[in-house]
C-alpha positions in Angstrom: -6.1 -17.8 -69.2 -3.2 -15.3 -70.0 -1.6 -12.9 -67.4 -3.4 -10.3 -69.2 -6.5 -11.5 -68.8 -5.8 -12.0 -65.6 -4.9 -8.9 -64.7 -8.3 -7.8 -66.3 -10.4 -10.1 -64.6 -8.7 -8.7 -61.0 -8.9 -5.6 -61.8 -13.0 -5.9 -62.3 -13.1 -8.1 -59.2 -11.6 -5.7 -57.5 -13.7 -3.3 -58.2 -16.5 -4.6 -57.5 -15.8 -5.9 -54.0 -14.7 -2.2 -53.3 -18.5 -1.2 -54.1 -19.9 -4.3 -51.5 -17.7 -4.3 -49.2 -19.6 -1.9 -46.9 -22.4 -5.1 -47.1 -19.7 -7.7 -45.7 -18.6 -5.1 -43.0 -22.3 -4.4 -41.9 -23.1 -8.0 -41.9 -20.3 -9.0 -39.9 -20.3 -6.4 -36.9 -24.7 -7.1 -37.0 -23.3 -10.7 -36.5 -21.1 -9.8 -34.2 -23.5 -8.0 -32.4 -26.4 -10.7 -33.0 -23.6 -13.6 -31.8 -23.1 -11.5 -28.2 -26.6 -11.4 -27.6 -27.1 -15.4 -28.6 -24.7 -16.2 -26.2 -25.3 -13.8 -23.0 -29.0 -15.0 -23.3 -27.8 -18.5 -23.2 -25.6 -18.2 -20.0 -22.4 -19.4 -22.0 -19.4 -16.8 -20.0 -16.9 -16.2 -23.0 -14.0 -13.9 -23.1 -14.7 -11.9 -26.9 -16.2 -11.6 -30.0 -14.9 -9.7 -32.5 -15.5 -9.2 -36.2 -13.6 -8.9 -39.4 -14.2 -8.4 -43.4 -11.9 -9.7 -45.7 -9.5 -7.3 -47.1 -8.7 -6.3 -50.7 -5.3 -7.7 -50.7 -6.5 -11.2 -49.4 -9.5 -11.6 -51.8 -7.0 -11.0 -54.5 -4.9 -13.1 -53.8 -7.1 -15.9 -52.7 -8.6 -15.1 -56.1 -5.0 -16.3 -57.7 -4.1 -18.9 -55.4 -7.4 -20.8 -55.8 -8.5 -20.1 -59.4 -12.4 -18.6 -59.2 -14.7 -18.8 -61.7 -17.1 -16.5 -59.4 -15.5 -15.4 -56.2 -18.7 -13.8 -55.3 -20.7 -17.0 -55.5 -17.5 -19.5 -54.3 -16.2 -17.3 -51.5 -18.1 -17.9 -48.0 -15.9 -16.1 -45.5 -16.1 -12.4 -46.8 -17.5 -12.0 -43.1 -16.4 -13.7 -40.4 -17.0 -13.6 -36.7 -15.0 -15.3 -34.0 -16.1 -16.1 -30.7 -13.5 -16.6 -27.7 -15.0 -19.3 -24.7 -13.0 -19.3 -21.2 -13.7 -23.2 -21.4 -13.5 -26.1 -24.0 -17.0 -27.3 -23.3 -18.8 -23.7 -23.7 -17.1 -23.9 -27.3 -18.8 -26.6 -27.8 -22.2 -25.3 -26.3 -22.1 -21.8 -28.6 -21.2 -24.6 -31.8 -24.7 -26.0 -31.0 -26.2 -22.7 -30.5 -25.1 -21.6 -34.2 -26.0 -24.8 -35.5 -29.5 -24.3 -34.1 -29.5 -20.2 -34.9 -28.4 -20.8 -38.7 -28.0 -22.1 -41.9 -25.3 -23.6 -41.7 -23.1 -25.2 -44.9 -21.4 -28.5 -43.2 -19.6 -29.2 -46.2 -17.7 -26.3 -46.0 -17.1 -26.2 -42.4 -14.5 -27.3 -40.9 -13.4 -28.8 -36.9 -9.2 -28.4 -37.1 -9.1 -31.0 -34.3 -10.3 -33.8 -37.0 -7.6 -32.9 -39.0 -4.9 -33.9 -36.9 -3.3 -37.3 -36.2 -2.7 -38.6 -32.6 1.0 -37.5 -33.3 0.5 -34.2 -34.3 0.3 -30.7 -33.0 -1.7 -27.7 -34.4 -4.3 -25.4 -34.7 -7.5 -26.3 -32.7 -10.6 -24.5 -33.7 -14.1 -24.9 -35.4 -15.2 -23.1 -38.7 -18.7 -22.9 -39.5 -19.9 -21.4 -42.6 -23.1 -19.9 -41.9 -26.2 -18.1 -43.4 -29.3 -16.3 -41.7 -32.0 -18.7 -41.2 -35.3 -18.0 -42.9 -37.0 -16.9 -40.5 -34.6 -14.2 -39.4 -33.5 -13.3 -42.7 -37.4 -12.1 -43.2 -36.8 -9.6 -40.4 -36.7 -5.5 -42.1 -33.2 -5.4 -40.3 -31.7 -8.5 -41.5 -33.4 -8.6 -44.8 -30.2 -6.7 -46.9 -28.0 -9.7 -45.7 -30.2 -12.7 -47.2 -28.2 -14.8 -49.1 -25.1 -13.7 -47.5 -22.3 -15.9 -46.0 -20.0 -15.6 -43.3 -17.3 -17.9 -40.9 -17.7 -18.1 -37.3 -14.7 -19.4 -35.8 -14.9 -20.6 -32.2 -12.3 -21.8 -29.9 -11.0 -21.2 -25.8 -9.0 -18.6 -24.7 -5.8 -21.2 -25.1 -7.0 -22.2 -28.5 -6.6 -18.6 -29.4 -3.4 -18.3 -27.8 -2.1 -21.2 -30.0 -3.5 -20.1 -33.5 -1.8 -16.2 -32.5 1.6 -18.1 -32.2 1.6 -20.8 -34.4 0.8 -17.5 -36.7 3.6 -16.0 -35.6 6.5 -19.1 -35.8 4.4 -20.1 -39.1 3.9 -23.5 -38.2 0.6 -24.8 -38.7 1.3 -28.7 -38.9 4.1 -30.8 -37.7 5.1 -31.5 -41.5 5.8 -28.1 -42.0 9.0 -27.6 -38.5 12.7 -28.2 -38.7 13.1 -32.1 -36.6 14.9 -30.2 -33.8 11.3 -28.0 -32.8 8.9 -30.4 -33.5 9.6 -32.2 -30.1 8.9 -28.6 -28.5 6.3 -27.9 -30.3 4.0 -30.9 -29.9 5.1 -30.6 -26.2 3.4 -27.0 -25.9 0.7 -27.9 -27.6 0.2 -31.2 -25.7 0.4 -28.5 -22.4 -2.3 -26.5 -24.0 -4.5 -28.8 -24.7 -4.0 -30.5 -21.3 -4.7 -27.0 -19.7 -7.9 -27.0 -21.5 -9.4 -30.0 -20.4 -7.6 -29.0 -16.8 -9.1 -25.0 -16.6 -12.6 -27.1 -17.2 -11.8 -29.8 -14.2 -11.0 -27.2 -11.8 -14.0 -24.7 -12.5 -16.4 -27.8 -11.8 -14.7 -28.9 -9.1 -15.0 -25.1 -8.0 -19.2 -25.5 -8.4 -18.8 -28.4 -6.3 -16.7 -27.3 -3.2 -18.7 -23.9 -3.1 -22.2 -25.7 -3.7 -20.7 -27.6 -0.2 -20.4 -24.4 1.4 -23.8 -23.5 0.4 -25.3 -26.0 2.2 -22.9 -26.3 5.0 -23.4 -22.5 6.0 -27.4 -22.7 5.3 -27.5 -25.8 7.4 -25.9 -24.1 10.6 -22.3 -26.1 9.7 -19.6 -22.8 9.8 -16.5 -25.1 10.9 -15.2 -24.2 7.5 -12.1 -23.0 6.3 -12.0 -19.0 5.6 -11.4 -18.6 1.8 -13.2 -16.4 -0.9 -15.9 -18.7 -1.5 -16.4 -19.5 1.9 -16.8 -16.3 3.3 -18.8 -15.2 0.6 -21.6 -18.0 1.2 -21.4 -16.8 4.7 -22.0 -13.0 4.1 -24.6 -13.7 1.7 -26.5 -15.8 3.9 -26.2 -15.3 7.1 -24.6 -11.1 8.0 -27.5 -8.6 7.9 -25.5 -6.0 5.6 -27.5 -3.2 5.6 -27.4 -3.6 9.1 -23.0 -2.7 9.3 -24.1 -0.3 6.6 -26.6 1.9 9.2 -23.6 1.1 12.2 -21.6 3.2 10.2 -23.8 5.8 9.2 -24.5 5.9 13.2 -20.7 6.6 13.8 -20.6 9.1 10.8 -19.8 7.8 7.8 -21.1 8.5 4.8 -24.0 7.0 3.6 -23.6 4.8 0.1 -25.7 5.4 -2.6 -27.9 2.3 -3.3 -26.7 1.6 -6.4 -25.6 -1.9 -7.3 -22.0 -2.9 -6.8 -20.8 -5.1 -9.2 -18.9 -8.0 -9.0 -15.3 -7.1 -9.2 -16.3 -4.7 -7.0 -17.5 -6.8 -4.1 -14.7 -9.7 -5.0 -12.1 -6.9 -4.1 -13.3 -6.1 -0.6 -14.0 -9.7 0.1 -10.4 -10.3 -0.7 -9.7 -7.5 1.6 -12.1 -9.0 4.4 -9.9 -12.0 4.2 -6.6 -10.9 4.1 -7.9 -9.3 7.5 -9.1 -12.3 8.5 -6.0 -14.0 7.9 -3.6 -11.8 9.7 -5.7 -11.9 12.7 -5.5 -15.0 13.0 -9.4 -16.3 12.4 -9.2 -19.4 10.0 -12.5 -20.6 10.2 -16.2 -19.3 9.3 -17.0 -19.9 12.7 -14.5 -18.3 14.4 -15.1 -15.0 12.0 -19.1 -15.6 13.5 -17.8 -15.3 17.0 -16.2 -12.1 16.8 -19.8 -10.6 16.4 -21.0 -9.9 19.5 -17.7 -7.7 19.8 -18.4 -5.6 16.8 -21.6 -3.8 18.9 -18.7 -2.2 21.1 -16.7 -0.5 18.6 -18.7 2.2 17.8 -16.4 4.5 19.6 -13.0 3.0 17.4 -15.2 4.0 14.5 -16.1 7.2 14.8 -12.5 7.9 15.9 -11.3 6.7 12.5 -14.1 8.5 10.8 -13.2 12.2 12.9 -9.2 11.4 11.4 -10.8 10.6 7.8 -12.3 14.3 8.1 -9.3 15.6 9.8 -7.7 15.0 6.4 -10.6 16.6 4.5 -12.0 13.2 3.0 -15.1 11.3 3.2 -15.2 7.9 3.9 -18.6 5.7 2.8 -20.7 3.0 4.9 -20.1 0.4 2.3 -21.3 -2.9 4.6 -18.2 -4.7 3.3 -16.1 -1.8 4.6 -17.2 -1.9 7.4 -16.6 -5.3 8.2 -13.3 -5.0 7.7 -12.7 -1.9 10.1 -14.5 -3.5 12.4 -12.3 -6.8 12.6 -9.7 -4.5 12.3 -10.7 -2.7 15.4 -11.5 -5.9 17.5 -8.1 -7.9 16.5 -6.5 -5.3 17.0 -3.8 -6.1 18.7 -3.1 -9.0 16.1 -2.4 -5.6 13.3 1.2 -5.6 12.0 2.8 -2.3 12.2 2.9 -2.2 8.1 -0.4 -4.5 7.3 -1.7 -2.5 4.2 -5.2 -4.1 4.2 -3.9 -5.9 1.0 -2.8 -2.2 -0.3 -6.1 -1.5 -2.5 -7.1 1.3 0.6 -6.1 4.7 -0.4 -3.3 6.1 2.0 -5.4 7.9 4.3 -7.4 5.3 5.0 -4.4 2.9 5.9 -3.3 6.0 8.0 -6.7 6.3 9.7 -6.8 2.8 10.2 -3.1 1.8 11.7 -3.2 5.1 14.4 -7.1 4.2 15.6 -5.5 0.3 15.3 -2.3 1.2 17.4 -4.5 3.1 19.7 -6.6 0.2 20.4 -3.8 -2.0 21.0 -2.0 -0.1 23.3 -5.5 0.7 25.0 
């Protein structure tokens, strides 16, 4: 093919792709939404799922580079989805799920890990070329995508980090890098691979430890170190949070709306409670439980706290964990340092009222 013929074909391919691109854009977006739904339904934790459609320039460059006769049949990554999981074994679960949910062109799919020898660094990811299963392609909302192919990339967050970095420095494999850089790149790649494995093992160990706390608390064995996991198990199993919310309301706090508290908010409050326990010298769950009988005697301090907050023109809600934090602080006021800020998570008027009641209590 001479230059003029090639240019004419490129112009025609460009025109056709501009006409078709909206379809691939819709396919990629809907495929992203489907993947998110499937992964959530499978209970697999993930960082994000993103999509992209091959741009015009990339399409034309690929035609020139690989000399396709029929690019719309031969190119199978016009639509693309990338799944980023936190852990490598979860990436493997996603890959198995994709193979169960879609038609996979195994000949065109690539496992980048298998392309690396033992003494090479490089990009680690799995690229699957997929089309809709026969059943899904018959559904009204998917019919227009029947016969289209897409690429789904699956990798962990650390593999994704390597992909971004290697793209910036533009060394994909060992042989491409200058000799003086190879050792450092190999070391970095190995560290990321090791970190992937370590994070998975830490997660598994954390689950074992948490189960141990759960079993111990349920059987009343509370001589456990105070940390977020043991504290959460004790709160969930042994503490009547509604009782302490009502205790706060009776002291003048505003009733907290009956809405579901998200995990981030709950974790933040548990963190404040943990820090308060640590600051006051309570180091075991048994030690925390031993303070509860004293809480019943702290109604007047709680009322004083509410009085100070209202005097500042503010409102304080009877969130159960917040009430417990206040009661621990009042019960152990003599151990609270003057500059303690409860993790810096409360607004200044809350901290000031807390400090004042603690000073009054410690002075008494």
